[in-house]
C-alpha beads as a LAMMPS data file, in Angstrom:
LAMMPS data file: protein, C-alpha beads

442 atoms
441 bonds

1 atom types
1 bond types

-500.0 500.0 xlo xhi
-500.0 500.0 ylo yhi
-500.0 500.0 zlo zhi

Masses

1 110.0

Atoms # bond

1 1 1 -240.467 235.090 -416.218
2 1 1 -240.309 237.876 -412.987
3 1 1 -243.348 239.704 -412.072
4 1 1 -243.574 243.491 -410.638
5 1 1 -244.561 244.045 -407.209
6 1 1 -244.031 247.130 -405.011
7 1 1 -242.542 244.769 -402.541
8 1 1 -238.934 243.610 -404.183
9 1 1 -239.204 242.047 -407.452
10 1 1 -238.879 242.472 -410.650
11 1 1 -241.121 241.433 -413.836
12 1 1 -241.413 239.783 -416.994
13 1 1 -244.758 239.528 -418.680
14 1 1 -244.822 237.842 -422.006
15 1 1 -247.382 237.589 -425.270
16 1 1 -247.375 234.577 -427.217
17 1 1 -247.220 233.708 -430.663
18 1 1 -249.361 230.567 -432.019
19 1 1 -247.103 229.425 -434.712
20 1 1 -243.771 227.255 -434.181
21 1 1 -240.443 228.271 -434.848
22 1 1 -237.137 226.409 -435.050
23 1 1 -235.377 227.897 -432.424
24 1 1 -231.230 228.543 -432.426
25 1 1 -229.976 226.320 -429.983
26 1 1 -229.921 222.255 -429.940
27 1 1 -230.993 220.713 -426.759
28 1 1 -230.366 217.165 -425.753
29 1 1 -232.744 215.333 -423.131
30 1 1 -230.628 213.327 -420.720
31 1 1 -233.925 211.746 -419.339
32 1 1 -236.768 209.129 -420.937
33 1 1 -239.557 211.015 -422.471
34 1 1 -242.792 211.329 -419.655
35 1 1 -246.391 210.797 -420.771
36 1 1 -247.093 214.179 -419.070
37 1 1 -244.524 216.728 -420.758
38 1 1 -244.820 217.072 -424.282
39 1 1 -240.680 218.356 -424.356
40 1 1 -240.094 220.516 -427.504
41 1 1 -238.098 218.076 -429.881
42 1 1 -234.192 219.039 -430.057
43 1 1 -234.297 222.272 -431.962
44 1 1 -237.765 222.513 -432.221
45 1 1 -239.552 224.926 -429.349
46 1 1 -243.041 226.411 -429.375
47 1 1 -242.423 230.310 -430.055
48 1 1 -245.022 230.568 -427.486
49 1 1 -243.341 229.725 -424.893
50 1 1 -242.433 232.136 -422.114
51 1 1 -238.733 233.008 -422.131
52 1 1 -236.882 232.127 -419.757
53 1 1 -233.876 233.218 -418.122
54 1 1 -230.306 231.762 -417.218
55 1 1 -229.895 231.765 -413.298
56 1 1 -227.528 228.679 -413.268
57 1 1 -225.353 229.347 -410.013
58 1 1 -227.548 232.034 -409.459
59 1 1 -228.626 235.691 -408.547
60 1 1 -230.608 235.617 -405.458
61 1 1 -232.811 237.849 -403.650
62 1 1 -232.612 238.290 -399.762
63 1 1 -236.436 237.107 -399.379
64 1 1 -236.163 233.440 -398.951
65 1 1 -238.762 231.108 -397.576
66 1 1 -237.594 229.959 -393.842
67 1 1 -236.797 226.659 -393.029
68 1 1 -237.360 226.172 -397.346
69 1 1 -241.348 225.689 -396.706
70 1 1 -243.665 227.063 -399.253
71 1 1 -247.418 226.415 -399.019
72 1 1 -249.347 226.214 -402.050
73 1 1 -252.585 226.187 -403.266
74 1 1 -254.199 225.779 -407.077
75 1 1 -256.559 228.160 -408.511
76 1 1 -259.728 226.169 -409.640
77 1 1 -258.807 226.734 -413.146
78 1 1 -255.838 224.464 -413.059
79 1 1 -256.974 221.246 -414.536
80 1 1 -255.922 217.268 -412.907
81 1 1 -253.459 216.799 -415.522
82 1 1 -251.930 220.456 -415.180
83 1 1 -252.047 219.988 -411.193
84 1 1 -250.191 217.039 -411.888
85 1 1 -247.622 218.290 -414.086
86 1 1 -246.865 221.356 -411.268
87 1 1 -246.345 218.671 -408.436
88 1 1 -244.107 216.864 -410.839
89 1 1 -241.793 220.537 -410.996
90 1 1 -242.215 220.578 -407.304
91 1 1 -240.934 217.188 -406.668
92 1 1 -238.080 218.083 -409.114
93 1 1 -237.447 220.913 -406.910
94 1 1 -237.551 219.038 -403.420
95 1 1 -235.265 216.233 -404.873
96 1 1 -232.473 218.849 -405.477
97 1 1 -232.519 220.998 -402.467
98 1 1 -234.226 221.443 -399.227
99 1 1 -237.378 222.729 -399.935
100 1 1 -240.829 221.574 -399.197
101 1 1 -243.876 222.543 -401.166
102 1 1 -246.858 221.642 -398.785
103 1 1 -250.342 222.286 -399.315
104 1 1 -252.094 225.216 -397.457
105 1 1 -253.480 224.833 -394.566
106 1 1 -253.623 228.400 -392.770
107 1 1 -250.616 229.906 -393.568
108 1 1 -250.600 233.549 -394.195
109 1 1 -247.755 233.420 -396.675
110 1 1 -247.828 230.817 -399.634
111 1 1 -248.205 230.559 -403.400
112 1 1 -251.252 230.939 -405.627
113 1 1 -250.447 228.736 -409.082
114 1 1 -253.026 229.664 -411.364
115 1 1 -253.532 228.807 -415.220
116 1 1 -253.109 232.306 -417.102
117 1 1 -252.000 233.591 -420.879
118 1 1 -248.237 234.041 -419.471
119 1 1 -245.623 232.384 -417.667
120 1 1 -244.456 234.987 -414.354
121 1 1 -243.861 234.791 -410.710
122 1 1 -242.803 237.097 -407.894
123 1 1 -239.178 236.758 -407.093
124 1 1 -238.853 235.443 -403.341
125 1 1 -241.203 235.329 -400.656
126 1 1 -242.907 238.719 -400.484
127 1 1 -245.626 238.272 -397.925
128 1 1 -249.484 237.268 -398.206
129 1 1 -250.548 235.377 -401.239
130 1 1 -248.351 235.654 -404.066
131 1 1 -249.328 234.646 -407.738
132 1 1 -247.482 232.531 -410.136
133 1 1 -249.129 232.444 -413.444
134 1 1 -248.501 229.352 -415.960
135 1 1 -249.636 228.761 -419.343
136 1 1 -246.594 226.441 -421.028
137 1 1 -247.970 223.498 -418.959
138 1 1 -246.457 221.043 -421.115
139 1 1 -243.147 222.244 -420.493
140 1 1 -241.484 220.860 -417.016
141 1 1 -238.565 223.624 -416.821
142 1 1 -240.840 226.530 -417.674
143 1 1 -242.839 225.459 -414.166
144 1 1 -239.343 224.837 -412.531
145 1 1 -238.250 228.561 -413.714
146 1 1 -241.186 230.106 -412.109
147 1 1 -241.255 228.094 -408.989
148 1 1 -237.570 228.958 -408.835
149 1 1 -238.036 232.953 -409.210
150 1 1 -240.936 232.322 -405.932
151 1 1 -237.847 230.593 -404.149
152 1 1 -235.878 233.690 -404.813
153 1 1 -233.680 233.570 -408.135
154 1 1 -233.562 236.471 -410.340
155 1 1 -232.478 235.779 -414.148
156 1 1 -229.119 234.833 -415.283
157 1 1 -228.317 237.346 -417.586
158 1 1 -228.856 240.029 -415.203
159 1 1 -225.598 239.470 -413.015
160 1 1 -223.714 241.983 -412.162
161 1 1 -220.758 240.260 -413.601
162 1 1 -222.378 239.282 -416.727
163 1 1 -220.358 241.659 -419.021
164 1 1 -217.055 239.278 -418.634
165 1 1 -219.122 236.540 -420.388
166 1 1 -222.144 237.884 -422.297
167 1 1 -223.065 241.645 -424.523
168 1 1 -227.001 242.575 -424.084
169 1 1 -227.980 244.599 -426.745
170 1 1 -230.657 246.878 -425.707
171 1 1 -231.012 248.176 -429.076
172 1 1 -232.199 244.605 -430.237
173 1 1 -234.926 244.403 -427.595
174 1 1 -238.162 244.800 -427.476
175 1 1 -238.387 248.286 -425.000
176 1 1 -241.695 246.782 -423.299
177 1 1 -239.811 243.583 -422.256
178 1 1 -235.936 245.044 -421.428
179 1 1 -236.584 246.486 -417.846
180 1 1 -238.190 243.363 -416.395
181 1 1 -235.564 240.901 -417.852
182 1 1 -232.037 242.360 -419.038
183 1 1 -230.708 245.248 -416.414
184 1 1 -228.065 244.166 -414.051
185 1 1 -229.914 243.418 -410.908
186 1 1 -228.299 243.935 -407.327
187 1 1 -229.085 240.092 -406.112
188 1 1 -226.457 238.357 -404.739
189 1 1 -225.024 235.743 -407.671
190 1 1 -223.719 232.666 -406.750
191 1 1 -221.034 230.805 -408.549
192 1 1 -219.663 231.263 -411.989
193 1 1 -221.807 232.905 -414.750
194 1 1 -224.054 230.056 -416.032
195 1 1 -224.880 229.401 -419.826
196 1 1 -226.743 226.473 -419.316
197 1 1 -229.043 227.498 -416.118
198 1 1 -232.754 226.899 -417.096
199 1 1 -233.008 230.710 -415.558
200 1 1 -230.922 232.051 -418.770
201 1 1 -232.778 233.520 -422.185
202 1 1 -231.894 232.274 -425.136
203 1 1 -229.579 234.925 -427.804
204 1 1 -233.165 236.031 -429.299
205 1 1 -235.230 236.012 -426.543
206 1 1 -237.288 239.237 -427.165
207 1 1 -235.767 240.532 -430.235
208 1 1 -237.128 243.347 -432.321
209 1 1 -237.055 240.837 -434.943
210 1 1 -239.219 238.469 -433.350
211 1 1 -242.691 238.444 -432.335
212 1 1 -244.139 240.456 -429.542
213 1 1 -242.881 238.587 -426.241
214 1 1 -241.236 236.056 -428.192
215 1 1 -238.169 233.758 -429.508
216 1 1 -237.285 233.210 -432.691
217 1 1 -234.748 232.143 -435.465
218 1 1 -232.878 235.815 -435.744
219 1 1 -230.115 236.922 -437.657
220 1 1 -226.716 237.988 -435.843
221 1 1 -227.690 241.407 -436.048
222 1 1 -230.939 241.320 -434.337
223 1 1 -229.510 239.056 -431.272
224 1 1 -230.567 240.219 -427.848
225 1 1 -227.951 238.288 -426.102
226 1 1 -224.180 237.770 -427.402
227 1 1 -221.745 235.673 -426.075
228 1 1 -218.118 237.339 -425.608
229 1 1 -215.690 235.582 -428.185
230 1 1 -213.886 233.552 -425.512
231 1 1 -217.415 232.198 -424.850
232 1 1 -218.743 231.458 -428.105
233 1 1 -218.875 227.824 -427.873
234 1 1 -222.042 228.473 -425.073
235 1 1 -224.144 230.094 -427.780
236 1 1 -226.049 227.525 -428.091
237 1 1 -226.518 226.454 -424.265
238 1 1 -228.382 229.667 -423.598
239 1 1 -232.429 228.870 -423.526
240 1 1 -231.955 225.373 -421.945
241 1 1 -234.796 224.274 -421.226
242 1 1 -234.533 220.189 -421.213
243 1 1 -232.995 220.093 -417.782
244 1 1 -231.289 221.802 -414.629
245 1 1 -228.068 222.571 -415.165
246 1 1 -225.529 221.423 -412.438
247 1 1 -225.452 225.550 -411.501
248 1 1 -228.864 225.591 -411.203
249 1 1 -228.635 222.825 -408.611
250 1 1 -225.639 224.350 -407.137
251 1 1 -227.021 227.407 -406.623
252 1 1 -230.447 226.290 -405.079
253 1 1 -228.332 224.087 -402.547
254 1 1 -226.393 227.219 -401.619
255 1 1 -229.564 229.120 -400.161
256 1 1 -231.663 226.303 -399.342
257 1 1 -229.261 223.212 -398.341
258 1 1 -229.248 220.010 -399.807
259 1 1 -232.132 217.441 -399.926
260 1 1 -233.342 215.640 -396.418
261 1 1 -233.068 212.064 -397.377
262 1 1 -234.588 209.176 -395.115
263 1 1 -233.020 207.906 -392.030
264 1 1 -232.057 205.075 -394.121
265 1 1 -229.620 207.393 -396.221
266 1 1 -226.657 206.689 -397.322
267 1 1 -228.591 203.546 -398.754
268 1 1 -227.669 204.384 -402.639
269 1 1 -225.738 201.601 -403.786
270 1 1 -226.159 197.798 -403.424
271 1 1 -223.155 197.790 -401.085
272 1 1 -225.027 200.135 -398.815
273 1 1 -228.083 198.699 -398.575
274 1 1 -229.678 199.335 -395.295
275 1 1 -231.305 196.280 -393.267
276 1 1 -235.172 196.442 -392.912
277 1 1 -237.437 193.869 -390.917
278 1 1 -240.626 191.680 -392.841
279 1 1 -243.675 192.965 -391.606
280 1 1 -243.031 196.652 -390.767
281 1 1 -244.043 199.806 -392.836
282 1 1 -241.536 202.170 -393.183
283 1 1 -242.067 205.865 -394.336
284 1 1 -239.479 206.335 -397.114
285 1 1 -237.748 209.417 -399.214
286 1 1 -236.379 208.578 -402.696
287 1 1 -233.438 211.410 -403.041
288 1 1 -230.991 209.652 -404.744
289 1 1 -231.603 207.629 -408.159
290 1 1 -232.101 204.117 -406.280
291 1 1 -232.584 203.160 -402.722
292 1 1 -231.369 199.605 -401.445
293 1 1 -232.967 197.581 -398.525
294 1 1 -231.605 193.923 -397.166
295 1 1 -233.837 191.135 -395.648
296 1 1 -233.120 187.986 -394.734
297 1 1 -235.046 185.023 -395.149
298 1 1 -234.183 182.306 -392.261
299 1 1 -236.683 179.436 -394.360
300 1 1 -238.624 179.232 -397.344
301 1 1 -240.701 181.961 -397.781
302 1 1 -242.684 184.109 -400.501
303 1 1 -241.292 187.557 -400.315
304 1 1 -243.875 190.215 -401.063
305 1 1 -242.767 193.974 -402.048
306 1 1 -245.675 196.603 -401.765
307 1 1 -244.708 200.452 -401.768
308 1 1 -247.320 203.512 -402.091
309 1 1 -246.287 206.768 -403.792
310 1 1 -247.419 210.395 -402.042
311 1 1 -248.152 211.537 -405.147
312 1 1 -247.619 211.353 -408.756
313 1 1 -244.069 211.594 -408.822
314 1 1 -243.678 207.862 -408.960
315 1 1 -246.095 207.587 -412.722
316 1 1 -244.177 206.537 -415.218
317 1 1 -241.027 206.864 -413.156
318 1 1 -240.334 204.429 -410.408
319 1 1 -240.144 200.853 -409.929
320 1 1 -239.122 198.256 -407.434
321 1 1 -237.139 195.189 -407.533
322 1 1 -235.994 192.017 -405.790
323 1 1 -232.441 191.207 -406.429
324 1 1 -230.175 188.934 -405.181
325 1 1 -227.609 189.855 -402.818
326 1 1 -225.204 190.634 -405.900
327 1 1 -227.504 192.505 -407.652
328 1 1 -229.322 189.908 -409.843
329 1 1 -232.590 190.858 -410.377
330 1 1 -235.397 188.566 -409.278
331 1 1 -239.033 190.156 -409.637
332 1 1 -239.924 193.789 -410.695
333 1 1 -243.189 195.831 -409.868
334 1 1 -244.190 199.565 -411.487
335 1 1 -246.015 202.083 -409.575
336 1 1 -249.599 202.481 -411.291
337 1 1 -252.643 204.619 -410.002
338 1 1 -254.779 201.917 -407.819
339 1 1 -257.645 203.243 -406.502
340 1 1 -256.648 207.014 -406.071
341 1 1 -253.042 205.646 -404.706
342 1 1 -249.613 205.225 -406.774
343 1 1 -249.000 201.820 -405.595
344 1 1 -246.366 198.625 -407.061
345 1 1 -246.445 195.444 -405.970
346 1 1 -243.938 192.338 -406.615
347 1 1 -243.471 189.003 -405.261
348 1 1 -241.223 185.931 -405.651
349 1 1 -240.848 182.397 -403.329
350 1 1 -237.436 182.402 -402.448
351 1 1 -235.275 179.996 -400.790
352 1 1 -233.361 180.716 -397.452
353 1 1 -230.599 183.798 -397.583
354 1 1 -230.266 187.017 -398.188
355 1 1 -232.065 189.509 -400.668
356 1 1 -232.064 192.894 -401.605
357 1 1 -235.069 195.618 -402.166
358 1 1 -234.683 198.490 -404.798
359 1 1 -236.711 201.213 -405.347
360 1 1 -235.410 203.453 -407.998
361 1 1 -236.022 206.112 -410.445
362 1 1 -235.572 206.703 -414.271
363 1 1 -236.540 210.675 -414.049
364 1 1 -234.656 213.685 -412.217
365 1 1 -237.558 213.693 -409.164
366 1 1 -237.731 211.516 -406.435
367 1 1 -240.697 211.818 -403.643
368 1 1 -241.933 210.125 -400.821
369 1 1 -243.315 206.706 -400.263
370 1 1 -244.098 203.758 -397.968
371 1 1 -242.420 200.570 -398.202
372 1 1 -243.505 196.755 -396.636
373 1 1 -242.059 193.850 -397.317
374 1 1 -243.539 190.443 -395.866
375 1 1 -242.251 186.967 -396.056
376 1 1 -244.964 184.604 -396.171
377 1 1 -245.886 180.731 -396.719
378 1 1 -249.315 182.202 -398.683
379 1 1 -248.405 180.427 -402.276
380 1 1 -247.999 176.868 -400.375
381 1 1 -251.579 177.502 -398.848
382 1 1 -253.282 176.118 -401.787
383 1 1 -256.574 175.960 -400.895
384 1 1 -256.225 179.320 -399.730
385 1 1 -258.069 178.576 -395.947
386 1 1 -255.069 180.019 -394.080
387 1 1 -253.658 176.898 -393.464
388 1 1 -250.891 174.612 -395.011
389 1 1 -252.460 171.245 -394.464
390 1 1 -253.139 167.490 -395.277
391 1 1 -255.816 169.200 -397.864
392 1 1 -252.956 171.159 -399.599
393 1 1 -250.293 168.070 -399.134
394 1 1 -253.221 165.863 -401.427
395 1 1 -253.223 169.240 -404.116
396 1 1 -249.378 169.166 -404.282
397 1 1 -249.061 165.742 -404.275
398 1 1 -251.232 165.162 -407.251
399 1 1 -249.396 168.106 -408.937
400 1 1 -245.973 166.739 -408.368
401 1 1 -246.975 163.474 -410.098
402 1 1 -247.188 165.056 -412.950
403 1 1 -243.828 167.227 -412.670
404 1 1 -245.154 169.558 -415.665
405 1 1 -247.542 171.853 -414.915
406 1 1 -249.692 171.586 -417.767
407 1 1 -253.196 169.848 -416.329
408 1 1 -255.647 172.414 -417.450
409 1 1 -257.730 170.791 -414.509
410 1 1 -255.211 172.174 -412.094
411 1 1 -257.136 175.125 -409.773
412 1 1 -255.872 178.749 -410.906
413 1 1 -253.608 177.385 -413.659
414 1 1 -250.829 175.656 -411.168
415 1 1 -250.460 176.850 -407.743
416 1 1 -248.075 173.875 -406.849
417 1 1 -246.078 175.089 -408.951
418 1 1 -244.781 177.305 -406.283
419 1 1 -241.901 178.661 -407.497
420 1 1 -243.377 179.746 -411.145
421 1 1 -240.838 178.093 -413.241
422 1 1 -243.274 176.045 -415.416
423 1 1 -242.345 172.686 -413.028
424 1 1 -243.817 171.007 -410.068
425 1 1 -240.384 169.830 -408.778
426 1 1 -238.171 169.346 -405.769
427 1 1 -237.240 172.920 -405.335
428 1 1 -241.179 173.280 -404.947
429 1 1 -241.499 170.505 -402.344
430 1 1 -238.611 172.541 -400.303
431 1 1 -240.985 175.291 -400.300
432 1 1 -243.869 173.532 -399.829
433 1 1 -242.600 171.317 -397.041
434 1 1 -241.110 174.185 -395.080
435 1 1 -244.434 175.601 -394.960
436 1 1 -246.168 172.485 -394.208
437 1 1 -244.301 172.044 -391.200
438 1 1 -245.793 175.527 -389.789
439 1 1 -249.062 174.311 -390.673
440 1 1 -250.109 178.184 -389.765
441 1 1 -249.592 180.629 -393.084
442 1 1 -248.398 183.869 -391.405

Bonds

1 1 1 2
2 1 2 3
3 1 3 4
4 1 4 5
5 1 5 6
6 1 6 7
7 1 7 8
8 1 8 9
9 1 9 10
10 1 10 11
11 1 11 12
12 1 12 13
13 1 13 14
14 1 14 15
15 1 15 16
16 1 16 17
17 1 17 18
18 1 18 19
19 1 19 20
20 1 20 21
21 1 21 22
22 1 22 23
23 1 23 24
24 1 24 25
25 1 25 26
26 1 26 27
27 1 27 28
28 1 28 29
29 1 29 30
30 1 30 31
31 1 31 32
32 1 32 33
33 1 33 34
34 1 34 35
35 1 35 36
36 1 36 37
37 1 37 38
38 1 38 39
39 1 39 40
40 1 40 41
41 1 41 42
42 1 42 43
43 1 43 44
44 1 44 45
45 1 45 46
46 1 46 47
47 1 47 48
48 1 48 49
49 1 49 50
50 1 50 51
51 1 51 52
52 1 52 53
53 1 53 54
54 1 54 55
55 1 55 56
56 1 56 57
57 1 57 58
58 1 58 59
59 1 59 60
60 1 60 61
61 1 61 62
62 1 62 63
63 1 63 64
64 1 64 65
65 1 65 66
66 1 66 67
67 1 67 68
68 1 68 69
69 1 69 70
70 1 70 71
71 1 71 72
72 1 72 73
73 1 73 74
74 1 74 75
75 1 75 76
76 1 76 77
77 1 77 78
78 1 78 79
79 1 79 80
80 1 80 81
81 1 81 82
82 1 82 83
83 1 83 84
84 1 84 85
85 1 85 86
86 1 86 87
87 1 87 88
88 1 88 89
89 1 89 90
90 1 90 91
91 1 91 92
92 1 92 93
93 1 93 94
94 1 94 95
95 1 95 96
96 1 96 97
97 1 97 98
98 1 98 99
99 1 99 100
100 1 100 101
101 1 101 102
102 1 102 103
103 1 103 104
104 1 104 105
105 1 105 106
106 1 106 107
107 1 107 108
108 1 108 109
109 1 109 110
110 1 110 111
111 1 111 112
112 1 112 113
113 1 113 114
114 1 114 115
115 1 115 116
116 1 116 117
117 1 117 118
118 1 118 119
119 1 119 120
120 1 120 121
121 1 121 122
122 1 122 123
123 1 123 124
124 1 124 125
125 1 125 126
126 1 126 127
127 1 127 128
128 1 128 129
129 1 129 130
130 1 130 131
131 1 131 132
132 1 132 133
133 1 133 134
134 1 134 135
135 1 135 136
136 1 136 137
137 1 137 138
138 1 138 139
139 1 139 140
140 1 140 141
141 1 141 142
142 1 142 143
143 1 143 144
144 1 144 145
145 1 145 146
146 1 146 147
147 1 147 148
148 1 148 149
149 1 149 150
150 1 150 151
151 1 151 152
152 1 152 153
153 1 153 154
154 1 154 155
155 1 155 156
156 1 156 157
157 1 157 158
158 1 158 159
159 1 159 160
160 1 160 161
161 1 161 162
162 1 162 163
163 1 163 164
164 1 164 165
165 1 165 166
166 1 166 167
167 1 167 168
168 1 168 169
169 1 169 170
170 1 170 171
171 1 171 172
172 1 172 173
173 1 173 174
174 1 174 175
175 1 175 176
176 1 176 177
177 1 177 178
178 1 178 179
179 1 179 180
180 1 180 181
181 1 181 182
182 1 182 183
183 1 183 184
184 1 184 185
185 1 185 186
186 1 186 187
187 1 187 188
188 1 188 189
189 1 189 190
190 1 190 191
191 1 191 192
192 1 192 193
193 1 193 194
194 1 194 195
195 1 195 196
196 1 196 197
197 1 197 198
198 1 198 199
199 1 199 200
200 1 200 201
201 1 201 202
202 1 202 203
203 1 203 204
204 1 204 205
205 1 205 206
206 1 206 207
207 1 207 208
208 1 208 209
209 1 209 210
210 1 210 211
211 1 211 212
212 1 212 213
213 1 213 214
214 1 214 215
215 1 215 216
216 1 216 217
217 1 217 218
218 1 218 219
219 1 219 220
220 1 220 221
221 1 221 222
222 1 222 223
223 1 223 224
224 1 224 225
225 1 225 226
226 1 226 227
227 1 227 228
228 1 228 229
229 1 229 230
230 1 230 231
231 1 231 232
232 1 232 233
233 1 233 234
234 1 234 235
235 1 235 236
236 1 236 237
237 1 237 238
238 1 238 239
239 1 239 240
240 1 240 241
241 1 241 242
242 1 242 243
243 1 243 244
244 1 244 245
245 1 245 246
246 1 246 247
247 1 247 248
248 1 248 249
249 1 249 250
250 1 250 251
251 1 251 252
252 1 252 253
253 1 253 254
254 1 254 255
255 1 255 256
256 1 256 257
257 1 257 258
258 1 258 259
259 1 259 260
260 1 260 261
261 1 261 262
262 1 262 263
263 1 263 264
264 1 264 265
265 1 265 266
266 1 266 267
267 1 267 268
268 1 268 269
269 1 269 270
270 1 270 271
271 1 271 272
272 1 272 273
273 1 273 274
274 1 274 275
275 1 275 276
276 1 276 277
277 1 277 278
278 1 278 279
279 1 279 280
280 1 280 281
281 1 281 282
282 1 282 283
283 1 283 284
284 1 284 285
285 1 285 286
286 1 286 287
287 1 287 288
288 1 288 289
289 1 289 290
290 1 290 291
291 1 291 292
292 1 292 293
293 1 293 294
294 1 294 295
295 1 295 296
296 1 296 297
297 1 297 298
298 1 298 299
299 1 299 300
300 1 300 301
301 1 301 302
302 1 302 303
303 1 303 304
304 1 304 305
305 1 305 306
306 1 306 307
307 1 307 308
308 1 308 309
309 1 309 310
310 1 310 311
311 1 311 312
312 1 312 313
313 1 313 314
314 1 314 315
315 1 315 316
316 1 316 317
317 1 317 318
318 1 318 319
319 1 319 320
320 1 320 321
321 1 321 322
322 1 322 323
323 1 323 324
324 1 324 325
325 1 325 326
326 1 326 327
327 1 327 328
328 1 328 329
329 1 329 330
330 1 330 331
331 1 331 332
332 1 332 333
333 1 333 334
334 1 334 335
335 1 335 336
336 1 336 337
337 1 337 338
338 1 338 339
339 1 339 340
340 1 340 341
341 1 341 342
342 1 342 343
343 1 343 344
344 1 344 345
345 1 345 346
346 1 346 347
347 1 347 348
348 1 348 349
349 1 349 350
350 1 350 351
351 1 351 352
352 1 352 353
353 1 353 354
354 1 354 355
355 1 355 356
356 1 356 357
357 1 357 358
358 1 358 359
359 1 359 360
360 1 360 361
361 1 361 362
362 1 362 363
363 1 363 364
364 1 364 365
365 1 365 366
366 1 366 367
367 1 367 368
368 1 368 369
369 1 369 370
370 1 370 371
371 1 371 372
372 1 372 373
373 1 373 374
374 1 374 375
375 1 375 376
376 1 376 377
377 1 377 378
378 1 378 379
379 1 379 380
380 1 380 381
381 1 381 382
382 1 382 383
383 1 383 384
384 1 384 385
385 1 385 386
386 1 386 387
387 1 387 388
388 1 388 389
389 1 389 390
390 1 390 391
391 1 391 392
392 1 392 393
393 1 393 394
394 1 394 395
395 1 395 396
396 1 396 397
397 1 397 398
398 1 398 399
399 1 399 400
400 1 400 401
401 1 401 402
402 1 402 403
403 1 403 404
404 1 404 405
405 1 405 406
406 1 406 407
407 1 407 408
408 1 408 409
409 1 409 410
410 1 410 411
411 1 411 412
412 1 412 413
413 1 413 414
414 1 414 415
415 1 415 416
416 1 416 417
417 1 417 418
418 1 418 419
419 1 419 420
420 1 420 421
421 1 421 422
422 1 422 423
423 1 423 424
424 1 424 425
425 1 425 426
426 1 426 427
427 1 427 428
428 1 428 429
429 1 429 430
430 1 430 431
431 1 431 432
432 1 432 433
433 1 433 434
434 1 434 435
435 1 435 436
436 1 436 437
437 1 437 438
438 1 438 439
439 1 439 440
440 1 440 441
441 1 441 442
């Protein structure tokens, strides 16, 4: 929804019914579910969700955010869960185009996001503090819709070329909601009309046959928006709240540019894995669905991979993997909340050779993270004193004679099983011997 302003913007204000209704459009969800977002199941949409408008290839205001930098603050009434939801929606937009949402310090122009009784936002940067109101926190694309208004996007059905694709039936629209959401706007349209955009309303939005400020399943003679016969196949696409359309993404890129990756890009495939050094901490950004990095071990080592995400974006989304040079998975770690940070760790004792580190996501948003890969002989330091020496050899030899790692008297289970295959055998001896020659375990 957009919000009325004397400084160039449009307004939407919605009232909501607490009941549930079955919407007239079917939606599919191309990504796994996420614990922070109880997105409506296909065909079941809460009536109290604020009505959204399709702005696919987009209809743009002129007042954009310079450099794509959007300072923001959150009202104290935004709880921790909703703050995380907001940050994830921001990360999704940052993954799509070159915008950056940064916590406000002293900037004079910024958005202030607050918990409210409706969903609405000014269109574009209006100067000073501008409010983004949200109530439908569990719907990620309602949040994205309002943030896209603040970036400068109007509703799709307000495009000047809409008459080629749809008919807006003013007589069927609740009068108090017409002027803010349906009149043709003078903003600049980008690309072709997009029925699928998250900035487009569904056919019954604000219908006089629906509760005030709501959408519902309405009869044909009550529809607020009808597709023209040549585009009737897109009627069920209108009102999409399941994903950003390609037009949504293209529209954002047309105004703010493509998302900026880190210095190692392009490295989104196994074949393009970027070489990194052991023992160095790197600042990374996951824009593509995966980042790949190549490391080389010159002797037997335990490869340890650690990553730290800069915010909640990695939760139930990202993981790290150690892969063989051919792409086979060797070890895996998931990001978990650890002392206020989202961290992922994994390790495996490996023979000399080339290996690949993969950082990937399964949701449509990425984010910034740090990555550090170490190669040490720590697993051969069986006594834990920082050296691989005769004392470790005695422990290793006693287990080596057993072959099977089943002796309950072995400290910490069976540390002599260095490659963790359940046996203490020749392969473990190679790891141990390599470290034993080094004596000091870096």
